PASETOR-290321 format. One record per residue (C-alpha): x, y, z; residue in one letter; residue number from 1. Coordinates in pm, whole numbers, plus 50000, padded with zeros to 5 digits. Layout:
BEGIN
     x     y     z rest  nr
     X     Y     Z    a NUM
...
! end
This chain:
BEGIN
     x     y     z rest  nr
 50000 50000 50000    m   1
 50133 50341 49900    r   2
 50193 50602 50156    a   3
 49934 50875 50162    g   4
 49643 50672 50007    m   5
 49337 50620 50220    p   6
 49291 50268 50334    w   7
 48941 50247 50188    t   8
 49086 50270 49831    h   9
 49319 49975 49872    a  10
 49316 49722 49588    t  11
 49298 49435 49831    k  12
 48936 49311 49864    q  13
 48768 49339 50198    s  14
 48624 49032 50367    r  15
 48256 49107 50283    p  16
 48340 49152 49914    e  17
 48538 48828 49905    r  18
 48235 48645 50052    m  19
 47999 48799 49797    r  20
 48222 48696 49508    c  21
 48248 48346 49642    a  22
 47870 48323 49663    i  23
 47832 48446 49304    l  24
 48091 48194 49179    r  25
 47907 47924 49376    f  26
 47574 48023 49216    d  27
 47722 48011 48866    r  28
 47853 47658 48920    n  29
 47513 47525 49033    l  30
 47326 47328 48766    p  31
 47003 47494 48663    r  32
 46691 47297 48756    l  33
 46440 47247 48482    a  34
 46086 47362 48549    a  35
 45858 47071 48644    p  36
 45663 46935 48353    h  37
 45288 46979 48390    r  38
 45054 46785 48171    a  39
 44801 47009 47996    p  40
 44470 47012 48179    q  41
 44165 46944 47964    p  42
 43931 47237 47937    r  43
 43589 47190 48096    p  44
 43324 47122 47837    p  45
 43122 47423 47743    v  46
 42754 47356 47815    p  47
 42544 47361 47509    t  48
 42242 47589 47522    i  49
 41937 47461 47347    a  50
 41799 47703 47094    p  51
 41504 47904 47224    y  52
 41170 47812 47081    h  53
 40854 48004 47147    s  54
 40559 47773 47200    y  55
 40204 47902 47188    r  56
 39934 47688 47346    i  57
 39583 47743 47225    d  58
 39344 47724 47519    f  59
 39039 47822 47318    r  60
 38907 47466 47263    p  61
 38928 47390 47637    a  62
 38758 47717 47730    l  63
 38483 47650 47478    l  64
 38427 47304 47626    l  65
 38401 47446 47978    l  66
 38152 47705 47861    a  67
 37936 47441 47696    l  68
 37942 47227 48010    l  69
 37842 47523 48224    a  70
 37546 47596 47998    l  71
 37431 47236 47977    s  72
 37101 47139 48147    p  73
 37286 46891 48370    l  74
 37515 47161 48507    a  75
 37226 47398 48567    r  76
 37027 47129 48744    a  77
 37304 47050 48990    q  78
 37266 47220 49325    g  79
 37338 47165 49693    p  80
 37281 46818 49824    d  81
 37329 46623 50145    f  82
 37263 46289 50307    t  83
 37254 46306 50686    l  84
 37138 46078 50967    p  85
 36789 46163 51086    g  86
 36680 46209 51442    v  87
 36471 45894 51402    d  88
 36770 45691 51282    g  89
 36672 45704 50913    q  90
 36889 45891 50659    p  91
 36760 46224 50530    v  92
 36847 46288 50164    r  93
 36776 46620 49999    l  94
 36749 46448 49661    a  95
 36451 46246 49788    d  96
 36242 46566 49787    f  97
 36309 46649 49422    r  98
 35993 46783 49258    g  99
 35889 46973 49572    r 100
 35992 47297 49734    w 101
 36223 47231 50028    v 102
 36268 47470 50321    i 103
 36604 47379 50475    v 104
 36634 47534 50820    n 105
 36956 47526 51026    f 106
 36896 47552 51399    w 107
 37030 47459 51744    a 108
 36873 47396 52083    t 109
 37075 47680 52243    w 110
 36953 47931 51979    c 111
 36655 48124 52122    t 112
 36538 48266 51784    p 113
 36550 47910 51647    c 114
 36313 47794 51916    l 115
 36074 48083 51851    l 116
 36038 47998 51483    e 117
 35991 47622 51529    m 118
 35609 47648 51566    p 119
 35599 47866 51251    e 120
 35798 47612 51053    l 121
 35569 47336 51177    q 122
 35260 47539 51076    a 123
 35400 47605 50727    f 124
 35493 47239 50682    h 125
 35140 47132 50778    k 126
 34963 47388 50556    q 127
 35177 47340 50242    h 128
 35273 46973 50262    h 129
 35128 46912 49913    e 130
 35398 47116 49741    r 131
 35666 47192 50004    a 132
 35861 47018 50279    t 133
 36048 47161 50573    v 134
 36376 46990 50666    v 135
 36537 47095 50992    g 136
 36912 47048 51031    i 137
 37039 47054 51385    n 138
 37375 47230 51388    f 139
 37535 47120 51713    e 140
 37737 46828 51843    d 141
 37517 46669 52108    i 142
 37370 46326 52160    a 143
 37090 46234 51915    p 144
 36874 46129 52211    s 145
 36875 46486 52342    e 146
 36768 46625 52006    i 147
 36501 46355 51972    r 148
 36353 46449 52310    a 149
 36358 46816 52212    f 150
 36178 46745 51881    v 151
 35913 46535 52052    e 152
 35852 46803 52313    r 153
 35787 47062 52039    l 154
 35563 46818 51843    a 155
 35769 46861 51524    i 156
 35660 46632 51241    t 157
 35890 46748 50959    f 158
 36222 46563 50902    p 159
 36508 46664 51128    v 160
 36866 46575 51031    a 161
 37184 46584 51238    l 162
 37492 46762 51101    s 163
 37707 46735 51413    g 164
 37796 47108 51377    s 165
 37973 47031 51049    e 166
 37914 47273 50758    p 167
 37750 47133 50446    l 168
 37877 47208 50096    p 169
 37651 47453 49916    g 170
 37500 47594 50236    f 171
 37688 47903 50356    e 172
 37611 47969 50721    l 173
 37672 48311 50874    k 174
 37457 48259 51181    g 175
 37158 48078 51324    l 176
 36884 48040 51234    p 177
 36936 48036 50857    t 178
 36675 47916 50609    t 179
 36747 47806 50252    f 180
 36481 47767 49978    l 181
 36545 47483 49734    i 182
 36343 47473 49413    s 183
 36172 47155 49285    p 184
 36466 47113 49044    t 185
 36716 47113 49331    g 186
 36845 47468 49283    e 187
 36919 47701 49573    l 188
 36700 48006 49501    v 189
 36693 48204 49825    d 190
 36861 48239 50165    t 191
 36735 48412 50478    h 192
 36940 48481 50791    l 193
 36720 48522 51096    g 194
 36378 48404 51203    t 195
 36097 48327 50958    v 196
 35725 48266 50997    n 197
 35464 48073 50804    a 198
 35322 48380 50628    a 199
 35667 48496 50516    m 200
 35753 48157 50370    l 201
 35420 48126 50188    a 202
 35457 48474 50036    e 203
 35811 48409 49921    r 204
 35710 48075 49773    l 205
 35431 48242 49575    a 206
 35675 48501 49440    e 207
 35918 48235 49327    l 208
 35648 48028 49161    e 209
 35523 48334 48970    s 210
 35874 48392 48829    t 211
 35943 48030 48745    g 212
 36129 47958 49066    g 213
 36463 48088 48940    s 214
 36504 48429 49105    s 215
 36735 48474 49404    r 216
! end
């Protein structure tokens, strides 16, 4: 080393530089590793989309058939119907009274207005038995023997059926008593919520007969 030169400019390599050079020479002598071979992955199949087709369904024949069925005499003749056990043990069928006017009266022993109209229903049934029949339907779940004793005590002679407090199809109940008028063809033509009397029923029956028995 010359005199007067700083020691940091000496040509002799320092220890850190000698180590770095050795590491570089070591890296150059290492064999290069080949990249791992990867087999080509198959591409997922592209889902095929079916071509769009517009289908038009013609409902007109079906609608025409429904309209014809609704206008047919059989469809018009169909009305409410029931078959219930009677208070006397015999079944009561509404269809058995076809050809006569039927006064279907829903009542219960706990219903005070029902009890008040029972003598009126009995009077109407007795006066117009040639062309009309009263059918009482008890609408409560009690023993038939209790209802039978009640009917005998009131001296009711028209048929009394037991519904067990179950609603009947075709007879919409909103309260008791409710009276339904069924025409001789079996069609429901009138409904009355509340009490009725013999004169009211006779007048309404005359009105219906004058109009052909088809007005509500």
